[in-house]
C-alpha positions in Angstrom: 91.8 116.4 108.2 95.2 114.9 108.1 97.8 115.0 105.3 98.8 111.4 104.8 101.1 109.4 102.6 98.1 108.3 100.5 97.0 111.9 99.9 100.5 112.8 98.8 100.4 109.9 96.4 97.0 110.9 95.1 98.2 114.4 94.4 101.2 113.2 92.4 98.9 110.9 90.4 96.2 113.5 90.0 96.1 116.9 91.7 92.4 117.1 91.3 91.6 113.9 93.2 92.7 115.4 96.5 90.1 118.2 96.2 87.4 116.0 94.8 87.7 113.4 97.6 86.9 116.1 100.1 84.7 118.6 98.3 83.5 116.8 95.2 80.0 115.4 94.4 80.1 112.3 96.6 77.0 110.7 94.9 79.1 110.5 91.6 81.9 108.5 93.3 82.3 104.8 92.2 81.8 102.8 95.4 82.9 99.4 94.0 86.6 98.6 94.4 88.5 98.3 91.1 89.4 94.6 90.6 92.9 95.4 89.6 93.5 97.8 92.4 92.2 95.2 94.8 94.6 92.6 93.3 97.5 95.0 93.7 96.6 95.5 97.3 96.5 91.8 97.9 99.8 91.3 96.2 101.3 94.1 98.2 100.2 92.5 101.4 101.6 89.2 100.4 104.9 90.8 99.5 104.9 92.7 102.8 104.3 89.5 104.7 107.2 87.8 102.9 109.6 90.7 103.7 108.6 90.7 107.4 109.7 87.1 107.7 113.2 88.2 106.8 113.5 91.1 109.3 113.8 89.3 112.6 111.9 90.2 115.7 109.7 93.3 115.6 106.9 94.9 117.6 103.6 94.7 115.7 101.4 97.8 116.2 98.9 97.1 113.4 95.9 96.7 115.6 94.0 99.4 117.5 92.7 103.0 117.0 95.0 105.7 115.5 95.4 107.3 118.9 96.2 104.0 120.7 98.7 103.0 118.1 100.3 106.5 118.2 100.7 106.3 122.0 102.2 102.8 121.7 104.6 103.9 119.0 105.9 106.7 121.2 106.4 104.3 124.0 108.3 101.8 121.9 110.6 104.5 120.5 111.3 105.9 124.0 112.0 102.3 125.0 114.5 101.9 122.1 112.7 99.0 120.3 114.8 97.9 117.4 112.0 97.4 114.8 108.4 98.7 115.0 105.9 97.5 112.4 102.9 99.6 111.4 103.5 102.2 114.1 101.5 105.5 113.9 103.3 108.8 114.0 101.5 112.2 113.9 102.0 115.9 114.5 99.3 118.6 114.1 97.8 117.9 110.6 100.4 115.3 109.6 99.8 111.6 109.9 102.1 108.8 108.9 102.1 105.0 109.2 105.5 103.8 108.0 105.7 100.1 107.4 108.8 99.9 109.6 110.6 102.2 112.0 114.2 101.0 112.5 116.4 102.3 115.3 119.7 103.9 114.3 122.9 103.7 116.3 122.1 107.2 117.6 118.9 105.9 119.2 116.8 107.8 116.6 114.6 106.1 113.9 114.7 105.8 110.1 111.4 105.2 108.2 111.2 102.2 105.9 108.3 101.4 103.4 107.8 98.0 101.8 106.8 98.4 98.2 105.7 95.7 95.7 107.3 97.6 92.8 110.8 98.5 91.8 112.7 100.8 94.2 113.7 103.2 91.5 112.6 104.3 88.0 113.9 105.7 84.8 116.6 103.1 84.2 116.7 101.5 80.8 116.9 97.7 81.0 120.5 97.9 79.8 121.7 100.8 81.9 120.8 100.8 85.6 123.1 103.8 86.2 120.2 106.1 85.2 117.9 104.8 88.0 116.5 107.5 90.3 114.1 107.6 93.2 110.4 107.5 92.5 108.7 110.7 93.4 105.7 109.2 95.3 108.1 107.0 97.3 110.3 110.0 98.1 107.6 112.4 99.3 106.1 109.7 101.5 109.4 109.1 103.2 109.7 112.9 103.6 106.4 113.0 105.4 107.5 110.3 107.9 110.8 112.1 108.5 109.2 115.4 109.1 106.8 113.9 111.7 109.7 112.1 113.4 111.6 115.3 113.6 108.7 117.1 115.3 108.5 114.2 117.7 112.3 114.2 118.4 113.0 110.8 116.9 114.5 111.7 113.4 118.1 111.1 112.5 120.5 113.9 111.5 120.0 113.3 107.7 116.9 113.3 105.6 117.2 109.6 104.6 114.7 106.9 104.2 114.6 103.4 102.9 112.4 101.5 100.4 112.4 97.7 100.4 111.3 96.9 96.9 109.8 93.9 95.0 113.2 92.1 95.0 113.6 92.5 98.7 116.5 94.9 98.2 116.9 98.0 100.4 117.1 101.2 98.4 118.3 104.2 100.3 116.7 107.5 99.5 118.8 110.6 100.0 116.0 113.2 100.2 118.3 116.2 100.3 119.8 115.2 96.9 118.7 117.0 93.7 116.1 115.2 91.6 118.3 115.0 88.6 121.0 116.8 86.5 118.3 119.1 85.0 116.1 119.5 88.0 118.3 120.6 90.9 115.4 120.9 93.3 115.8 118.4 96.1 113.2 115.8 96.9 112.7 117.5 100.3 111.9 120.8 98.6 109.5 119.0 96.2 107.8 117.4 99.2 107.3 120.8 101.0 105.7 122.3 97.9 103.4 119.3 97.4 102.4 119.2 101.1 101.5 122.9 100.9 99.4 122.4 97.8 97.6 119.3 99.3 96.8 121.3 102.5 95.3 124.1 100.4 93.1 121.7 98.5 91.9 119.9 101.6 91.0 123.2 103.2 89.3 124.4 99.9 91.6 127.4 99.8 92.5 126.4 96.2 90.6 124.4 93.6 91.6 122.8 90.4 89.8 121.1 87.5 89.5 117.5 86.4 91.5 116.2 83.5 91.1 113.2 81.2 94.1 110.8 81.1 94.9 107.1 80.8 95.7 106.8 84.5 92.1 107.9 85.4 90.6 104.4 84.7 91.7 103.1 88.1 90.2 106.0 90.0 86.8 106.0 91.7 86.1 109.4 90.1 86.7 108.2 86.5 83.1 108.3 85.3 82.4 111.6 87.1 85.6 113.4 85.8 85.3 112.0 82.3 81.7 113.2 82.1 82.7 116.7 83.3 85.5 116.9 80.7 83.3 115.8 77.9 80.4 118.1 78.9 82.7 121.0 79.2 84.6 120.3 76.0 87.7 120.4 78.1 91.0 120.5 76.3 92.2 117.3 77.8 89.7 115.4 75.7 92.2 116.0 72.9 94.5 113.0 72.7 97.9 113.6 74.4 97.3 117.2 75.3 97.3 116.6 79.0 96.8 118.6 82.2 99.9 120.7 82.1 99.4 121.8 78.5 95.7 122.4 79.2 96.6 124.7 82.1 99.1 126.7 80.0 96.4 127.2 77.3 93.9 128.2 80.0 96.3 130.7 81.7 98.2 132.2 78.7 95.4 132.3 76.1 92.2 132.0 77.9 91.3 128.9 76.0 89.0 126.5 78.0 87.3 124.4 75.3 88.4 122.3 72.4 86.2 124.3 70.0 88.0 127.5 70.9 91.2 126.0 69.4 89.7 126.2 66.0 90.0 130.0 66.1 93.7 130.0 67.1 95.9 131.9 64.7 99.2 130.0 65.0 101.3 132.8 63.4 100.0 135.3 66.0 100.8 132.8 68.8 104.4 132.4 67.5 104.8 136.1 67.2 103.7 136.6 70.8 106.1 133.9 71.9 109.0 135.9 70.5 107.8 139.1 72.1 106.7 137.8 75.5 109.1 135.8 77.6 107.5 132.7 79.1 104.4 132.9 77.0 103.1 129.5 75.9 106.2 127.8 77.3 106.8 124.4 75.6 104.5 125.1 72.7 106.2 125.3 69.3 104.7 125.5 65.9 104.6 121.7 65.5 102.7 121.2 68.7 100.3 124.0 67.9 99.6 122.6 64.4 99.0 119.1 65.8 96.5 120.3 68.5 94.6 122.6 66.1 94.3 119.7 63.7 92.9 117.4 66.4 90.5 120.1 67.6 89.1 120.4 64.1 88.7 116.6 63.8 87.0 116.4 67.2 84.6 119.3 66.7 84.2 119.8 63.0 85.0 117.0 60.5 84.6 114.2 63.1 86.4 111.7 60.7 89.8 109.9 61.1 92.5 110.8 58.7 96.1 109.9 57.8 98.7 112.6 57.3 100.8 110.6 54.9 100.7 107.5 52.8 101.1 104.5 55.1 102.5 101.4 53.4 102.5 98.1 55.2 104.6 95.1 54.1 103.3 92.9 51.3 103.8 89.4 52.6 102.2 86.0 52.6 101.7 85.8 56.3 100.4 88.5 58.7 100.5 88.0 62.4 98.7 90.1 65.0 100.4 89.7 68.4 99.6 90.5 72.0 100.8 89.2 75.4 99.2 88.9 78.8 101.4 89.3 81.8 101.2 90.0 85.5 103.5 92.9 86.5 102.9 92.1 90.2 104.8 88.8 89.6 107.0 89.7 86.5 105.3 86.7 84.8 104.2 86.4 81.2 101.4 83.8 81.0 100.2 84.1 77.4 101.6 85.0 74.0 98.8 85.3 71.5 99.1 85.3 67.7 96.3 85.8 65.3 97.5 84.5 61.9 96.2 85.6 58.5 97.6 83.5 55.7 96.3 82.9 52.1 92.8 84.1 53.1 92.6 81.8 56.1 92.7 82.9 59.7 93.5 81.1 63.0 94.4 82.0 66.6 97.4 80.4 68.2 97.9 80.8 72.0 101.1 80.0 73.7 100.0 79.6 77.3 101.7 79.0 80.6 99.3 77.0 82.7 101.4 77.1 85.8 103.0 80.0 87.7 106.6 78.7 87.4 109.8 79.6 85.5 109.6 76.2 83.7 106.0 76.9 82.4 106.8 80.5 81.5 109.9 79.5 79.6 108.3 76.6 77.8 105.4 78.8 76.5 107.9 81.4 75.3 110.1 78.8 73.6 107.1 77.5 71.8 106.3 81.0 70.6 109.8 81.4 69.2 109.6 77.9 67.6 106.5 79.0 65.8 108.1 82.3 64.6 111.2 80.4 63.3 109.0 78.0 61.4 107.6 80.9 59.3 108.9 81.8 55.8 111.7 84.3 56.7 111.2 87.8 55.2 107.7 86.7 54.0 105.8 87.5 57.2 104.9 90.7 59.1 104.0 90.9 62.8 101.9 93.7 64.2 101.6 94.7 67.9 100.3 97.7 69.8 102.7 99.7 72.1 106.3 99.1 73.2 105.2 96.8 76.0 105.8 93.6 74.1 109.3 94.7 73.1 110.4 95.8 76.6 108.9 92.7 78.2 110.7 90.4 75.8 114.0 92.1 76.5 113.5 91.3 80.2 112.5 87.7 79.3 115.6 87.3 77.2 117.7 88.2 80.3 115.8 85.6 82.3 115.9 82.8 79.6 119.0 83.6 77.4 119.1 80.0 76.1 115.7 80.4 74.4 116.8 83.2 72.1 119.9 85.4 71.9 119.8 89.1 72.4 121.0 89.6 68.9 118.1 87.5 67.5 115.6 89.4 69.6 116.8 92.8 68.6 116.9 91.8 65.0 113.3 90.5 65.3 112.0 93.9 66.6 114.3 96.0 64.4 112.9 94.4 61.2 110.8 96.7 59.1 108.3 93.8 59.1 107.8 94.1 62.9 105.4 97.1 63.3 104.2 98.9 66.4 100.8 100.1 65.3 100.7 102.5 68.2 103.6 104.4 66.8 101.9 104.5 63.4 98.7 105.7 64.9 100.3 108.4 67.0 102.7 109.8 64.3 100.7 109.5 61.2 96.9 109.5 62.0 94.3 111.4 63.9 90.9 110.2 65.2 87.7 111.9 66.5 88.5 110.3 69.9 89.8 111.4 73.3 92.0 108.3 73.5 94.0 106.5 70.8 94.0 103.2 72.7 93.5 99.9 70.9 90.1 99.5 72.5 88.9 103.0 71.7 90.0 102.9 68.0 88.9 99.3 67.3 85.5 99.9 68.9 85.2 103.1 66.7 86.0 100.8 63.7 83.1 98.5 64.7 85.0 95.7 66.5 83.4 94.2 69.6 85.1 92.2 72.4 83.2 89.1 73.5 83.7 89.9 77.1 81.5 92.7 78.4 84.3 94.3 80.5 87.5 93.7 78.6 90.8 94.9 80.1 94.3 93.7 80.6 93.8 94.4 84.3 90.9 91.9 84.5 92.9 89.4 82.6 95.5 89.5 85.4 92.8 89.0 87.9 91.3 86.1 86.0 94.7 84.4 85.7 95.3 84.7 89.5 91.8 83.2 89.9 92.7 80.4 87.6 95.9 79.6 89.6 93.9 79.5 92.8 90.9 77.5 91.6 92.1 75.7 88.5 89.0 76.7 86.5 89.2 75.9 82.8 86.3 78.2 82.2 88.3 81.1 83.6 91.3 80.1 81.5 89.2 80.1 78.4 88.0 83.6 79.2 91.6 84.7 79.3 92.4 83.1 76.0 89.3 84.6 74.3 90.1 88.0 75.6 93.6 87.8 74.2 92.3 86.5 70.9 90.0 89.5 70.7 92.9 91.8 71.4 94.8 90.2 68.5 91.8 90.5 66.2 91.3 94.1 67.2 94.9 94.8 66.2 94.1 93.3 62.8 91.0 95.5 62.5 93.1 98.5 63.4 95.8 97.7 60.8 93.1 97.2 58.1 91.3 100.5 59.2 94.5 102.5 59.0 95.1 101.3 55.5 91.7 102.7 54.5 92.1 106.2 56.0 91.8 109.2 53.8 95.1 111.1 53.4 94.9 114.8 54.1 
């Protein structure tokens, strides 16, 4: 079995998936394609087609068997073809299909991948100097370069190119360190990951499932979640994660949540002082947090607050949620559920067309509504930083709608409350996930749609744009309204929690 770019990506997302795809219980695999994953695939293809139109003439090797395409790719590189699209390169157990192979002045080739995301990550919206390569992009380019080197067609430097969502070419220096703290180069990282992937494929090593937010898009989601819950795996504790789970497994022999109840924190801290490297990354605060969550999951099974939580006393409460399509950097709905003087109503600010004009107009109407409220006598609740970061990007795009000073003042107000931060810092729940849907469902709220998700909302909106169905549009609006109502249910539920 070949090591491919997709297998390297899978490993970075979830080290267990590589093993499970080959050796796991195939009857437990979800066969249906995830709607959002399918949408991302379609958007990626559209973006790729748009980029290809800008590249000039190229040889298209997309059709045919792997071996046929490999032989044709070798012929084209020997011939000195300037641009090769979807060529196949392989050596022993390595297989790559770079989107583009571009000839260098030396006659060698540089691999280029077309991505429908940003070419870098880690940059704050106000400081692009902190941008760095994305790991999964880097290791995929490394794979192509290694194969090209074995075939005799690689340049002198370990350099590849990503063409990102904006159409910009981002050069990846793969011999460079990953960052100021992590001096390991991207190439060294790739070699380690490749070795681990090979061992998993060949069943020379195994690893365990873990429960995380990213799992929902995976075809093993149901299978892995059931395993984690049946085993009482530590990753069913909110925010513990795979790496912390593995440390607890290896250093303390703790495999199950229930075993955490017997942990003596003072003994652990004493061992940390005596044994170098023992329980690395675990301090007293983290140990106390996870022991408390273990007790709530396995013993008390009731949510609690760890301090008094006081929300603003105001005449108007707003519960706020947006719907946006990250594949197009487009916000199509700003939803507000208003509670005022005992009355409630939902107010949607909807962009009915996929255009800057429609997006801007909907956003301007939202701010017009906000400015009409009694200043300092309303509070707005939302869940997660997504709304704040998205609005910062929108302000750059439409600076005449609202100034950056006004926007920052809006979110910096003590009456603008991110409930996720409140939940994460000051409460605990007998749940594996502290998502809005998990907590609101626990509190008794039910969405009208049978399969509610932001990913499906994006799919529905794209379907509406294609077909113009008002029924589909109403489904989007109702889903957003339910998200806003769930935020209200969460706020009310937090206020009622017992303080311990």
